[in-house]
C-alpha positions, 0 to 999 in steps of 0.5 A: 506478503506481496505489495503492489503499487500502481500509477503514481505510487509505482513511479514515486516508489520505483517498484511495481511489486515487492515481497515484504516480511512484515509484522504489521497488524493492519494496513495502516501499520504496514503504511507506517512501516513502509514510510519509515523505510525510505523517503520515497515511501514517505513521499508516496504515502504522504497523503493517504486521502489520495490512496486506495487499498485492496487486500487479497484483491478486495477493496479495503480500508486502512484498518483492515487486518493483515493476518493471513493476507497474501497481497496488498495493493495500493493505487490512486482513486479510480475515476469514471468517465 
């Protein structure tokens, strides 16, 4: 699947996008897998209350299933103005 990172997540991880082969069942499982890769991922996902997720371009929760998913995007909360 493609994993996309936006705003400060992209800055901390150093990539806007990457293709990942994962056996993660949920978004939470994917986050744990990413945290275990390197310190930069652990830093980016240290505070999940500051991270939102979209699965195949639909806002989702961290317990969303990943079976058949093509894209997961992580981004900070959106603000209005």
